[in-house]
N, C-alpha and C positions, 0 to 999 in steps of 0.2 A: 504494500500500500504506500502511496506517495505521501510525503510530508512537506509542509511549508515551514521552513526554519528561519528564524529571525537572527540577524547579526547579534553578536554579544552585547553591544551597547549603542548601535545605530539603528535607525528605522529603515533597514534594508533586509531583503528576503531572498532566499534561494529555494528551489524545489529539489528535494532528493527523491528521485523516481526509482525506487527499489525494484519495481516490477520490470524495469527496463535495464536492470543491472547487467553489467558486462564484466567478463573476466579479462585479465591482462592480455591474454592471447588475442582478444578481439581488437586490440590496438596495434597489432604487429605491423601494420602498414606505416606506422610512424617512422620517420627517418630523421636523423640528426644533421644530415648534410645540407648545405645550401645549394650544392650543384655547381658552385663557382670556385675559381681560384685554387686549383690544386697546388701542391707544394712547388711545382716547377716554375710557376709564375706568380707566386703569392708575395705581395708587397709587404706583408707583415713579418715574413720569415727573417731570421737572422742572416745578415749579409746583404739584405735589400734595403738598408736604412736610407739610401739616397732616393728611394721611390716614394717616400712619405714626407709630409712636412717635417721640419726640424723638431726633434723631441724637446719638450719642456722639462721633462724629468726622465732620467735614465738610471735605473737601479742596477748596480754592478758590484758584486763582491761586498755587499753591505754598505756601499757608498752611493751617493746620489750625484749625478752629473747632468749636464744639459748640452744638446747639440748647438753648434754654431753654424753660420752660413758656410763656413769653410770646412768644417770637420764634423762628421757624424761618429758617435760613440758606437763601437762594435763590442762583441763579446758580452752583451748585456744579459741580465736575468729577467727584467721587466722594463717595458718602454712605454712612455706616455707622450702623446702628441695631439695637436688639434685635429679634429675631424676635417677631412678634405671637403665635405659637403655639410657644413654645420647647420643645425637647427637655429642656433643663436650665435651672435658674433660680438666681440668686444668693440667692434668698429661700426656697429649698426647705428644708423640715423634715420630720421623720418624726412620725407620730402616736404617742402614748405607747404604744399597743399593739405597735408595731414597734421601739421604741427598743432593746430588748434582743435583737433578732434578729441573730445574728452574720453573716448572709448578706445583709444589706441596709444600705445607707448612704443618707443623704439625696441626692436628685437635684440636688446642687449643681453649678453650672457656669454657663457663659455661652453664649448662642446668638445670633449676630450675622449680619445680612444686609449684604453689601457690594454696593451698587448701582454698576455699572461705568460708567454713562454716564447723563446726564439724557435722552438721546435714546432713544425706545422701540425702534426697529428696528436699533440699532447692533449690528453683529456684530463679535466680537473680531478676526476675520481682516481687518477693514477699519479697525482702529484705526491712527491715525498713530503715528509713533515716540514722540512726546511722550505720547500717550494710553496706549500699552502700557507705557512706562517708568513712567508715573505709577501705573498699576494695580499693577505689581509693587512699587512703593514702598509703596502702601497695604497690600498683602499682608504685606510685611515689618513695617511699623509695627504692624499689628493683631496679628500673631503675637507680636511682642516685647512688646506691651502686656499680653497675657494670660499669656504665659510668665513675666512678672515677678510674677504673683500667687502668694503663698505656698501656696495650696491647689490650684493647677493643676499637673497632671503631664503633660498632653498637649494640644496644640492641633491639632484637625483642620480643615484648610482644603481646601475642595472646591468644584467647580462642577457643577451639574446643568443641562444644556442640552437642552430638549425634553421632551415628555410622557413618552416611553419611558425617559428618564433620571431621571424623578422630579420634574421642574420643575413647580411649580404656578403660576408666573408667566412670561409670555413675555418680559418686560423683562430685559435682560442683567444678571445678578447672580451673585455667589458667596456662599458661606456659611462661617461659622467656628463651630465648637463647641469650647469649652474644657472639658476633662474633669479631674476630680480623680483619675482612674486612668489607667494606660497601657493601651491596647488589647492584648488577648492576641495579636493578629496581629503587632504590632510587638515585643512581648515575646519572641515565638517567634523572630523574626528576630534580635533582639539577642542572645539566648542562643546562637544558631548562630554569629553573628559573633564573639562572645567566645571561642568554641572554636577559632577559626582563627588562623593566624599573621599573615595579611595581610587587609586589608579586601576582602571578596569583590566589592563593587561596583567598587572600583578595578581589580580583576583582570578582571571581566567587561567593564568599559568598554573596556579595551585590546583584549580579544578581539573585541568587537562592532564596533570601529572598522574592522576589516579583514574583516568577515564579510559574507555576502550579505544580512544583515538590517540593515545600516547604511543610514540614510536621509539624514541631514544633520547638519552640525556648524557651529558658529560659534566665536567667540573663547573662549567660556567653557563651552559645553555641547555634548552630543552627543545625537542622537535616533536610536532604533533600534527595530525590532520584536523583542521579546525571544524568545530561543530557546524559553522556556517561556511561550507565549502562550495565555491561557485563552479569549480571544474573537477573532473576526476583526478584523484591523487594530489590535490593541492596540499602543501605542507607549509606550516609556519615555524620559524625558529625565533625564540625569544631568550634574551639574557635573564638569568635567574635574579640578578640584581637589577634594581631600577636605574637604568642608564639611558639617557635620551639620544645620544648619537655616538658614532664611531670614535670620536675624539675622547670619549670617556673610558675607552678600553685600554688596559695596560698590555704588555707583551704576552702575559699568560692568558688573558681573556681573548686576545687576538688569535692565539694558536687554538684555543678551545673553539672559537667561532669557525675557523678554517677546518678544524677536525670534524665538527658536526655537519658542516656544509658538504664536505667531501664524502662523509658517510651517507648522507641522504641521497646525493647524486649517484653514489655507488649502488644504493638500494634500488633507485630508479632503473639503472642499467640492468641489474639482475632480473627485475620483475617485468620491465617494459621494453627492454632492448635499447637500441640507439635512438632514443626519442628526442624531439625538439622540446626545449623548455625555456622559460624566462625565470630569472629571479631578480627581485627588487628590494632595496633597502628603504625602509620608512624611518625617518629620523628628523628631529628638529634641533638644531644646534644652539638656539637661544631660548629654548623652552623646556625647563627641567620637568614640567608635568608630563611630558610625552615619554613613551617607553619605546626604545629602539626595537624594531622587529624586521625580520627578513622573510619574504614570502616567495615560495617556489610554485610556479604554475606550469605543469606539463601541457603541451599543446596537443591534446588528444580529442578535443571537440571544437566545434565552430559556433560562434554566436550567430544566431539566425534572426528571423523576423520577430519572434516572441521576445527574445532577450533584448533586442534593440528597441522594441516598442515599449517594454515594461521596466527594463533594468533588472529583471528577475531572471536568474540563470537556472537552467535545468541541468542537474548533475546526475548522471546515470550510475555513478559508483558512490555509495555512501562513504563518508569519512571513516566510519568504523570498519567497513570492509577494506578500504584502502590501507588503513593502518595495519590491519591484520596481514595483508599481502606484503607490505613493506617490512614487517617484523619477521616474515618468513613463516607465518602460521598457517598459510593457505597452500 
């Protein structure tokens, strides 16, 4: 029997359609590849540094460098550079005809690519402890770098893996977009949080630790399939301590974050194969009331007319069943 489930603390709903339940094998057509840019001509691969914009931050042997117009750093571990086709630009201005329009502001901001490895086929679930810890350190550094900019209000950090998830490059990479405004989705959450006595994320964390939706935890984080799951096999990762953004994580917690993220993606691979997925960090660097969280969304279903018309998503795999599969119980 179907259920209409409400979000933990927002007036949002999803439909869990158990009678249409699918097994992981039903999603076997999912593919993680984008179909473009094999290792032979990939501009993100080590050795092809001249084929991208100069890197603003290059991580190599524990040190941070930057490219110059004359020299590109080689032998790197992680590399960050401006997106060649940015959604926002630090040089954006408005034409004179739009300057007095109260509903438009310049498309100011920053759009950065974070290349996670010089090796083309490297998968995050195969990262060593040093590599996954290093990547989380890069995430924290880049978020803090842009959060310090006086005109930036929000830093969106995310990964698109696979064609169905919107990736245009096969090479493992993440992206960061620094915005001069706070997204309405996060503003909506923050308004609800400020109307409550206690942090709802802290509350739901304790609830989900003992629920059938619990998947895994380590020293600093917990992973679970949320009660309000909009897509099959959605997973949330929350720090056990109330921390509002990545800048609040020390080296131990950064490793714990990378460890649990690697674990969840590894479980996805075992259960669902080489699927496409997105993960997104939700954080507010000047708002201590907010609770940092990371959400993973496998691209196993497509939003159609009903979802677009109502904002209510139909999920054919209950979070309880998804957690059971990811724990290896099915």
